[in-house]
N, C-alpha and C positions, 0 to 999 in steps of 0.2 A: 314429566316431573323435572323441575329445575334442580340440578345438583347443588348441594351446599357449597359455599365458598371453600376453596382449598386453603386449609390453614396449616402452617408449618411452624415448628419450633426447632431452634438450631442450637448448636453448641455455644458455650460462653465465648470461646475464641472467635468463632464465626460472627457472633453478635458484634463484637468489637470491630471486626473487619468490615462488616456491612455498615456500621455506624460511621466508619471513617470515609465511606464513599466508594469503596471498591465495588465494581458492578457485577461480580460473579459470586454465586453461592454453589459450592461443590456438593455432590451427592453425599459424601461422607460427613458433611457438616450438619445434616438434617437428622435429628434424633426423634422427631415425632411428626406424624401427619394424620389428619382426620379421615383421609380416604386416599384412594389411588388417584393420582393426577393425570390429566390428559394433555397431550401435546398442544402447546399454545395457549392454554388457559392461564388466567391470572392466579398467581399464588401469593397469599398474604402471609407475611412473616411476623410472628409475635415474639416479644422478648420474654425474659424470665418472669417479669411481673404481669404478663398477659396483656401488655400494651402493644399497640401497633408499632412496628419497626420499619417495615418496607413492603413493597409490592413489586412483582416482576413476572416475566414470562416463564412458564414451566416447560421443561423439556425432559421427559422421562428416559430418553435414550442417550442423553449426553452426560458426560462427567460433570459439566457445568449444568447443574440441575435447574437453576433459576438465574435468569438474566435480569438484573435489577433495573427497574424503571424509575422508582421514586423511593426516597428515604426521608423519614421525618413525620410530620403530621399527616393523618389520613387524607387521601384525595380520591375522588371518583375518576377512574380511568374510562372516559367516554369519548365520543367524537369531538366534543369541544376541547377536551384535554389534549388530544392528539393534534388538533388544529393549532393550539397555542404552542405546543412543543415544536411543530414544524416551522411556525412563524419565527420562533426564537432561533432555530437552527439556521434558517435562511438569512436572517438578519445578520448573523456573524460573517456572512460572505459578501454582504452588500457592497462594500467599498474596497474589496480586496483586488479586483481585476478590472482592467479597462477593456475597451472594444477590441484590443489586439489579442485578447485571451478569451476563448469561449470553451476551453476544456479545463474543468476543475472539479473538485469534490464538493458536493452539496451536503451530504450527510456522512459523517465519519464514525459510524458505529457507536460503541460505548462512550467515547469521548464527547459525543454530541447528544447522549441520552437515548440512543437507538441501538441497544446492544445486539451485535450480530447482524447488523444491517448497514449496507453501504450504498450510496447513490452518487453516481458520477454523471457529469454532463459532457457530451461531446457535440458541440454546436447545438443542433435541434434534437439530438438523440439523448435520452436518459437511459442509463444502465443501472438496474437495481440488483445488487448482489446480496444473497442471504447466506450466512454462515451457521445458522441454526434452523431446525425445522419448526421452531416455536412461532415463526412468522407466517408459515404457510397457511394456517387457518384464517389469518387476518389479511391476507394478500389483497382481496377485493376491497376491503376497507382502506388499506394503505394506498392502493391504486387510485381510488376515487379522490383521496386527499391530495395526492401528487398532481393529478390532472386539474384539480380545482385551483391549486396554488402555483403551479409551474407550467409555463407555456412550453410545449414541445411537439414534435412530429410523431415521435414513437417512444415507447418504453420497452426495453429488453430485460428479460429476467436471466440472471446468472446465478448458479447454485454451486456452493461448495461441494466437492466430491462426496463427502460423507453424508450428505442429505439428498443426493440425486435420486437414489433408489426409493426411499420413502415418499419423496415428493411426487414421483410419477405414480406409484402404487396407491397412495392414500389421497392425493390431492390433484392428480392428473396435471402436474406441472413438470416442465423439463428445462434443463439448461439450454439457454439460447432461444427460449420461447418469446415471441412477440406478444406482450401484454396489451399493447395499444399501438395503433398505426400500422404502417406497411413495412414489409421486409426490405431492408436496404439492398440495392442491387450490387453495390461494391462496398469495400471498407469505408466506414464513415470518415470524412475529412473534417478536421477541426483546426483551430488556430491557437498557438501558444506563443505569446510575445511576438506575434506577427509571422511566426514560422508555421507552415502547414505540416501536419502529420496525419497519417492514417491510423485508425483504430479498428481492430477486428473485434467488434462488440459482440458477435454471435458465438465465437468459439476461441478467441484469443486469450492469452494469459490474463489473470485477474479480471478486469472489466474491459480489457482491450488495449491498454496502454499504461505505463507507469507514471501517473501524474505527480506522484510525490517527489520526483527528482527535478521538478521545474526550476527551483532556485539554484540547484547545483548545475543544471545545464546552462543557465544564464551566467553563472560564475565562470564556467569553463570557457564560454564565449569571450569573456574579457581577458582571458589568459592565453589565447590561442594564436594571436597575430604572428604570422611568419613561421609558425612551428609545425614540425612534423608530429602528428598526433596518432596515438594508438587508443582505440576504444575497445577494451577487452570485455567479454560477456556483453556484447554490444546490443543484443536484441534487435530492435528495429532502427537503431542508429540515431537515437535522440541526441545524445551528447555530440555525436559526429556532425550533424547538421548545424548545431549551434557553433561548434568549433570552426566549421567551414565559413559560416556567416561572420565569425570573428576574425577571419583572415588567415586561417591555417593554410600552409602551403600544400599539405597532403593529410588525408585521414584514412586510417585503416580500421575497418570493422572486423573484429575477431569474435566468432561465435560458433558453437557446435551445430547450430540449427540452420540448415539451408533455407528453410521457410522464413526465419527471422532475417537472414541476410538479403533475401529478395525483397522483403519489406523495407529494409534500409535503403536499397537501391531506389525503390519507388519514392521514399521520402526525400531523397536527394533530388530526384526528378521533379517533385512537387515544388521545389524551392529554387529552381534555376533562374527565377526572376531576380535573385540577389546576385550581383556581379561576383562577389567573393565566393559564393557557393559554386557558381558556374566555373570559376577559375580554379577551384580546389581539386586536386587529384584525389579521387575516391577509389579505394581498393577494398575488397571483401576477402576474408580468409575463413574457410570453414575448417575448424579444428578444435580439439579440446584445449581450452585456454591455459590450463595448468601445464600441459605437456609442451605446447607451443612456446610459452614464455620461458620455460626451462631450457629448451633446446635451440630456439631460433636466435641467430646472432644479431639481428637487426637492432638499431638504436632509434630512440624517439625523444623528442623534446618535451612532450607532455603525454602522460599515460593515465587513462581512466580505468580503474579496476573496480567494477561494480557487480560482483557475482550474485547469483541467487542465494537464498538463505543456506548457510552451511551448518546451521543448528536448528532443526525443525522441532526438536524436543529437548528438554532440560538435560537428558543423559548425554547429548551430543555436544554439550557446551565446551568441555575441555578440548575435545578433538577439533572443534571449530576454531577455537583461539589459536591452536597450533597451525591449523590450515591457513588462517588469515596471515599469520606471521610468515609462513613459507611462501604464500602467494605474493605478498608484497616484497619479499626478498627477491623473487624472480623479476618482479616489475622494476624494482630499483636498479637491478643489474642491467636493465635495458634502457635506462635513462642516460641521455647524453649530458655533457657539462651544462650546468644551470638548468637542468631538467626539473619538471614539476610532476609530482605524483598526486593523483586524486584518488583516494582509497575509500570505498564505501562498504557498508554492511547493512543488511536488512534482517539480521538475526535478532529477534526479540530476546532470545535466551543468552545472548552475549551483550553485556552492558556497554554503554558508550566508553566508560573508563577502561574496561577490559580490551575493547577493540582498539581504541586510540593507543593504549600501551603496547599492544601487539605490533601495530604498525611502527611505532617508535622504536621498539626493539629491533625490528627488521632494518630500520634506517641506521641505527647505531651499529649493528652487526656488519653493515656494508663498509664501514670505515670511512664513509664520505661525510663531509660537513653538510649539515642541512639545517633549515629553519622551518618552523611551523607558520604557515600563512594564516590559516583559520580552520575552524571546525564549524559544521552546520548540522542541524538535526531536522526536526519536523517542520514543514511549511505550515502557514496559518490555516489552510483548508484541510489539514490533516493533524489536528491537535492530538496530543497524547497526555491524557489526564491521570493515568495510573501506570504502574511499573510495566505490566505486560504489553502495554500499548506502545512503549518506547522502543521501537525497532530500528528506526532509521538514524544513521550517523555517518558523517563523511569528514575526512580530514585531508587537508592540503599541505603538502610538504615541498619545499624547494631545495634542491641540492646544488651546492656551489661548486662542487668538483666532481 
């Protein structure tokens, strides 16, 4: 027996929010349901006048109970609908990159109309990451669609920690599973603006590399000639290789992870074909970045501070703002005359204004004269169409004394 369509009615406040285009419907916003919903099924939302409002993917185990797919006039969510949506998503990337870049984001979750789903390309490898169990029952359908529209050698599945257990128990899916193609023998190598990097697509952070900082890495390259550069929270040394290609005299990678620093060494080795990279002195330091910056007396001409998220939930926001101010105070103290600070945040719970003001407070407290060179936020393959998606922000300050 085919179950009746899952029908939901929501609060007046939530109705307004959904109409505005916000892609999340929280559990406490639902005040009526015609039956118990199943993971991944389509939930149809009706307004107070019993008219169609929206449709989305239902997740009974998540506070975000429905991930909205469509708002407005009723539409049939079938194979043809998904084909159109994918074609529209891919079309947004058609002219963004040239042959020098084959690592970029193809689908950016909610902001591309695929709530809780991300797809990254690393050369001929695709990495599909899911942040909600609602996609698991549709995985075969999505996989067929991707293979039909995107040429690739393999597709790797990555799963958010919170859905790994139900994925394996209910759907026999696991993090790092190869959905299509062969297992890569080594980390996948891809190109970004002509620079080669490795991506640990099977078990690395996120999908294997932080593609969202591409524009900032390129900016750092333009600022690095002749400079002594520190890349704190360096991960696999992305900023550092760009700085070296830009002519930095030396680059220091600072990270608490020995695994990340070994990857940074390999990324430098991959780019020895560039004379400036080959000539650049590369040092790695394994240490807690906060402690090292506070205690080490070394000075640098350019410092990149790009820590992991310091506010993973709203309750941590105030503490994170204070931590950003302290961190950047430590960094500024390590800058030589005419030094440049590149300060980044990936905390969605801290707004761009709050973050930029925290860095500027640190700069003012230093007593040094400084000027703001620029601020950057999301790159075009990582669009941010609603407040919670606006996580990335970077500010560039130059100190004259």
